[in-house]
C-alpha angles and dihedrals in degrees: 000000000000092000092053091050090047089049091053092051093045092048089056092047091048093049091045091049091051090052091051097036094134092058098040102033124234096279098070096057090041090054091048090050091052091050090048090052091051091051088055099039095108091056092045091050089053090051092050092051095046104036110006138253099295091055090048091054090050089046090053091058092048092046091051091051090045091053090053091050091049090050091051090052092050092050091046093051092046091049091049093052094044098043101036109027119184111257094226142323115263119217093217141001094270093058092049094061 
């Protein structure tokens, strides 16, 4: 969904901002983290209803890490396609070899 994709992008911007906090100041990563939270608020509300607030806080940490892993996978796949494109698509196994 669009919110999930926005959450992935905002998680990367938040993590990047935290790594460069001296250059950017603390307000930029904090703002990105708030936007990330609002993109995920439906999921966190579900966790609160089903398991409680403590579980939702733990789930937020796991969700943030999961968003970073998904972003790494997206970058890796894009780099693979751009750097090593497939020469052609074979119609059957004999053409491929």
